[in-house]
C-alpha positions in Angstrom: 29.6 -16.1 7.5 30.1 -13.3 4.9 26.5 -13.3 4.0 25.5 -12.9 7.6 27.9 -10.0 8.1 26.6 -8.3 4.9 23.0 -8.7 6.1 23.7 -7.3 9.6 25.7 -4.4 8.2 23.0 -3.6 5.7 20.3 -3.8 8.4 22.2 -1.4 10.7 22.8 1.1 7.8 19.1 0.9 6.9 18.1 1.7 10.5 20.5 4.6 10.6 19.1 5.9 7.3 15.5 5.5 8.4 16.3 7.4 11.7 18.1 10.1 9.8 15.2 10.6 7.5 12.9 11.3 10.4 10.4 8.7 9.1 8.5 7.1 12.0 6.7 3.9 10.9 5.7 2.8 14.4 5.9 4.0 18.0 7.6 1.8 20.7 6.8 2.8 24.2 7.0 1.4 27.8 3.7 1.3 29.7 3.4 0.7 33.5 0.0 1.0 35.1 -1.2 0.3 38.6 -4.7 0.5 40.0 -6.8 0.0 43.2 -9.0 -2.8 42.1 -11.2 -2.3 45.1 -12.3 1.1 44.1 -16.0 1.2 42.9 -16.3 4.3 40.9 -17.9 5.5 37.7 -15.7 6.5 34.9 -16.6 10.2 34.8 -13.7 12.5 35.3 -12.1 16.0 35.0 -8.6 16.6 33.7 -6.2 18.8 35.5 -2.6 19.8 34.7 -0.1 17.8 36.8 3.0 19.8 35.8 4.1 22.6 38.1 3.4 26.1 36.9 1.0 25.0 34.1 -2.6 25.9 34.3 -5.7 24.5 32.6 -5.7 27.4 30.1 -2.2 26.6 28.8 -2.5 25.9 25.0 -0.1 22.9 25.1 -2.0 21.4 28.0 -5.3 21.8 26.3 -4.1 20.1 23.2 -2.6 17.2 25.1 -5.7 16.9 27.3 -8.0 16.7 24.2 -5.9 13.8 22.9 -6.1 12.1 26.3 -9.9 12.4 26.3 -10.0 10.3 23.1 -7.6 7.8 24.4 -9.5 7.3 27.7 -12.7 6.9 25.8 -11.4 3.6 24.5 -11.5 2.4 28.1 -15.0 3.8 28.6 -14.0 6.9 30.5 -16.3 10.0 30.0 -15.2 13.6 30.4 -17.7 15.2 32.8 -19.6 18.2 31.6 -20.8 21.2 33.7 -24.0 19.4 34.7 -22.2 16.3 36.0 -20.3 15.6 39.2 -17.3 13.5 38.3 -16.0 10.6 40.3 -12.3 11.1 39.3 -9.9 13.9 39.0 -7.2 13.0 36.5 -3.9 14.8 36.6 -1.9 14.9 33.3 1.8 15.4 33.5 4.3 15.2 30.6 7.8 16.2 29.6 11.0 15.5 27.7 14.4 14.7 29.2 17.8 16.0 28.4 19.4 14.6 25.2 21.4 11.3 25.7 24.2 10.5 23.2 25.0 6.9 22.6 27.9 5.5 20.6 27.5 2.4 18.5 29.8 0.3 16.2 29.0 -1.5 13.0 30.8 -3.3 10.2 30.7 -1.7 6.7 31.5 -4.1 3.8 34.4 -3.2 1.5 33.8 -3.8 -2.2 36.7 -4.8 -4.4 38.2 -7.4 -6.8 38.1 -10.9 -5.4 39.6 -12.8 -8.3 39.8 -13.4 -12.0 37.6 -15.6 -14.2 39.7 -17.0 -17.1 38.0 -18.5 -20.1 38.9 -19.3 -23.7 36.8 -18.9 -26.8 37.5 -20.7 -30.1 36.0 -19.6 -33.4 36.1 -21.8 -36.6 35.8 -20.4 -40.1 35.5 -22.2 -43.4 36.7 -20.2 -46.3 37.4 -20.7 -49.9 38.4 -24.1 -51.1 36.9 -25.5 -47.9 39.9 -24.3 -45.9 39.1 -24.3 -42.2 40.7 -21.7 -39.9 40.5 -21.7 -36.1 41.1 -18.7 -33.9 41.4 -19.1 -30.2 41.3 -16.3 -27.7 41.8 -16.2 -24.0 39.8 -13.7 -21.8 40.3 -12.6 -18.2 37.3 -11.2 -16.4 37.7 -9.6 -13.0 35.4 -10.8 -10.3 34.1 -8.3 -7.7 32.6 -8.8 -4.3 33.1 -8.1 -0.6 36.8 -8.3 0.2 36.5 -7.4 3.9 34.9 -5.2 6.5 35.7 -1.9 8.0 34.8 -1.3 11.6 33.1 2.1 12.1 31.5 3.9 14.9 28.7 6.4 15.0 26.6 8.4 17.5 22.9 8.8 17.9 21.2 11.3 20.2 17.9 10.3 21.8 15.4 12.0 24.0 13.2 10.4 26.7 9.6 11.5 26.6 7.1 10.7 29.3 3.4 11.0 30.1 2.0 10.4 33.5 -1.8 10.0 34.1 -2.8 10.0 37.7 -6.4 9.5 38.9 -7.8 10.4 42.3 -11.2 9.7 43.9 -13.0 13.0 44.4 -16.5 11.5 44.9 -15.7 10.2 48.4 -13.2 12.8 49.4 -13.9 15.2 52.2 -12.9 18.8 52.6 -9.3 19.2 53.7 -8.5 15.4 53.4 -5.9 13.9 51.1 -7.5 12.5 48.0 -7.2 8.7 47.5 -5.2 7.7 44.4 -7.2 5.2 42.3 -4.9 4.5 39.4 -1.7 5.7 37.8 -0.5 5.0 34.3 3.1 5.9 33.2 4.1 6.0 29.5 7.7 6.5 28.3 9.5 6.5 25.0 13.0 7.0 23.7 13.8 8.3 20.2 15.5 10.9 18.0 12.5 13.1 17.9 12.7 15.9 20.5 9.2 17.2 19.6 6.8 15.9 22.2 3.8 17.0 20.1 4.9 14.8 17.3 5.0 11.6 19.4 2.3 12.3 22.0 -0.6 10.8 20.0 1.4 7.7 19.3 2.4 7.2 22.9 -1.2 7.5 24.0 -2.3 5.1 21.2 0.2 2.4 22.4 -1.0 2.8 26.0 -4.7 3.4 25.4 -6.0 -0.1 26.4 -3.9 -0.1 29.6 -5.0 3.3 31.0 -6.5 2.8 34.4 -5.7 -0.9 34.5 -3.1 -2.9 36.4 -0.4 -4.2 34.1 1.4 -6.0 36.9 4.7 -4.9 35.3 6.2 -2.6 32.8 5.2 -3.6 29.3 6.8 -2.8 26.0 4.2 -1.9 23.4 4.4 -1.0 19.7 1.7 0.6 17.7 1.8 1.2 13.9 1.6 4.6 12.4 -1.5 3.6 10.5 -3.2 2.0 13.6 -7.0 2.7 13.8 -6.5 3.6 17.4 -3.9 6.2 16.6 -6.1 7.6 13.8 -9.0 7.8 16.3 -6.9 9.7 18.8 -5.5 12.1 16.2 -9.0 12.6 14.7 -8.0 11.4 11.3 
């Protein structure tokens, strides 16, 4: 029982230390994608900003859009150039929520003396005239280990980040009519990092193979920091 408690406490402390160091070894995201499977369209598209008050010349949007182009290429989507008439208009929205503080509890082992190991040692000496002398000594050696556990609490602040990719049919749309939504992919992640630029490529890498598909439900997906998909999106 003590071994299990030590392991759990150590694991919690390791996770806390890892989070405090800011080291991200993988990205864990939630992906939810829905699509109109009846739509028969090519995979050429334009990207437009979906956030209110952000235009296509915004530096942040342009950076995120360039990453999205690489992620969508994995699914065979092609960004239309000036000579092409695209089938899809893709709206990219993104953002970060207000900080959420969570309280957690954990057991921290207390180190101390658990007992005493008593042992004796006898030494025998043979001196002049073959006289044998024996000396006996008794030793007490303190034993140390976990003597108990201290219950502690801590706080962690996390931020919810989201990416929304919404695709509309502009090939069959008519002037003044409402565009038909073809597919929508939502990506969300929670974590200590409040810098969306830092996690944006990882979020896209985790969701890349689901963009434009129908997942049927929300999926939890993890991608390693050294993933070839993530490296391709980041351009490493």
